[in-house]
GUBA-375550 format. One record per residue (C-alpha): residue in one letter; x negated, y negated, z; residue number from 1. Coordinates in steps of 0.25 Angstrom, whole numbers. Layout:
<vogus>
<vogu rest="A" xx="X" yy="Y" zz="Z" nr="NUM"/>
...
</vogus>
This chain:
<vogus>
<vogu rest="M" xx="119" yy="252" zz="-4" nr="1"/>
<vogu rest="D" xx="127" yy="250" zz="-17" nr="2"/>
<vogu rest="E" xx="131" yy="236" zz="-19" nr="3"/>
<vogu rest="Q" xx="141" yy="240" zz="-29" nr="4"/>
<vogu rest="K" xx="148" yy="249" zz="-19" nr="5"/>
<vogu rest="I" xx="149" yy="238" zz="-9" nr="6"/>
<vogu rest="R" xx="154" yy="228" zz="-20" nr="7"/>
<vogu rest="E" xx="165" yy="238" zz="-23" nr="8"/>
<vogu rest="A" xx="169" yy="240" zz="-9" nr="9"/>
<vogu rest="A" xx="169" yy="225" zz="-5" nr="10"/>
<vogu rest="Y" xx="178" yy="223" zz="-17" nr="11"/>
<vogu rest="R" xx="188" yy="234" zz="-13" nr="12"/>
<vogu rest="L" xx="188" yy="228" zz="1" nr="13"/>
<vogu rest="W" xx="191" yy="214" zz="-5" nr="14"/>
<vogu rest="E" xx="202" yy="219" zz="-13" nr="15"/>
<vogu rest="K" xx="208" yy="228" zz="-1" nr="16"/>
<vogu rest="Q" xx="208" yy="215" zz="8" nr="17"/>
<vogu rest="G" xx="216" yy="207" zz="-3" nr="18"/>
<vogu rest="K" xx="204" yy="200" zz="-9" nr="19"/>
<vogu rest="P" xx="202" yy="190" zz="1" nr="20"/>
<vogu rest="Q" xx="192" yy="178" zz="-1" nr="21"/>
<vogu rest="G" xx="179" yy="176" zz="7" nr="22"/>
<vogu rest="Q" xx="178" yy="190" zz="13" nr="23"/>
<vogu rest="D" xx="168" yy="195" zz="2" nr="24"/>
<vogu rest="L" xx="156" yy="197" zz="12" nr="25"/>
<vogu rest="E" xx="165" yy="204" zz="22" nr="26"/>
<vogu rest="H" xx="170" yy="214" zz="11" nr="27"/>
<vogu rest="W" xx="155" yy="215" zz="6" nr="28"/>
<vogu rest="F" xx="150" yy="219" zz="20" nr="29"/>
<vogu rest="T" xx="162" yy="228" zz="23" nr="30"/>
<vogu rest="A" xx="159" yy="235" zz="9" nr="31"/>
<vogu rest="E" xx="144" yy="236" zz="12" nr="32"/>
<vogu rest="N" xx="147" yy="243" zz="25" nr="33"/>
<vogu rest="S" xx="157" yy="253" zz="19" nr="34"/>
<vogu rest="V" xx="148" yy="256" zz="8" nr="35"/>
<vogu rest="S" xx="136" yy="258" zz="17" nr="36"/>
<vogu rest="E" xx="144" yy="267" zz="26" nr="37"/>
<vogu rest="E" xx="148" yy="275" zz="13" nr="38"/>
<vogu rest="D" xx="133" yy="278" zz="11" nr="39"/>
<vogu rest="F" xx="131" yy="283" zz="25" nr="40"/>
<vogu rest="D" xx="144" yy="292" zz="23" nr="41"/>
<vogu rest="K" xx="138" yy="299" zz="11" nr="42"/>
<vogu rest="P" xx="133" yy="313" zz="14" nr="43"/>
<vogu rest="V" xx="118" yy="315" zz="14" nr="44"/>
<vogu rest="P" xx="114" yy="324" zz="2" nr="45"/>
<vogu rest="S" xx="108" yy="337" zz="6" nr="46"/>
<vogu rest="S" xx="93" yy="339" zz="3" nr="47"/>
<vogu rest="S" xx="96" yy="346" zz="-10" nr="48"/>
<vogu rest="E" xx="104" yy="334" zz="-15" nr="49"/>
<vogu rest="R" xx="94" yy="324" zz="-12" nr="50"/>
<vogu rest="P" xx="84" yy="320" zz="-22" nr="51"/>
<vogu rest="A" xx="69" yy="325" zz="-20" nr="52"/>
<vogu rest="L" xx="60" yy="315" zz="-14" nr="53"/>
<vogu rest="P" xx="47" yy="311" zz="-22" nr="54"/>
<vogu rest="K" xx="35" yy="319" zz="-18" nr="55"/>
<vogu rest="D" xx="25" yy="312" zz="-9" nr="56"/>
<vogu rest="K" xx="12" yy="314" zz="-16" nr="57"/>
<vogu rest="S" xx="4" yy="308" zz="-5" nr="58"/>
<vogu rest="A" xx="8" yy="320" zz="4" nr="59"/>
<vogu rest="D" xx="2" yy="329" zz="-7" nr="60"/>
<vogu rest="R" xx="-11" yy="322" zz="-7" nr="61"/>
<vogu rest="A" xx="-12" yy="322" zz="8" nr="62"/>
<vogu rest="K" xx="-10" yy="337" zz="9" nr="63"/>
<vogu rest="G" xx="-23" yy="340" zz="1" nr="64"/>
<vogu rest="Q" xx="-31" yy="330" zz="10" nr="65"/>
<vogu rest="K" xx="-37" yy="334" zz="24" nr="66"/>
<vogu rest="R" xx="-33" yy="325" zz="35" nr="67"/>
<vogu rest="K" xx="-44" yy="316" zz="40" nr="68"/>
<vogu rest="S" xx="-46" yy="315" zz="55" nr="69"/>
<vogu rest="V" xx="-45" yy="301" zz="61" nr="70"/>
<vogu rest="G" xx="-57" yy="297" zz="70" nr="71"/>
<vogu rest="N" xx="-66" yy="309" zz="66" nr="72"/>
</vogus>
């Protein structure tokens, strides 16, 4: 979660409500919830837009080895 986005959203809430004193935590938590909801509302990128995952080299090594039987 991006703290800067939360800070800006909390500030906007504080201004919108007339800059009341003593409600900083309420504004922060409200902003935190709204920012996290924004993150869930973002569309999921298609597979072509996602960055490639690093290749797992242990899987390549395992391909060349025969499986050992357990208990034999």
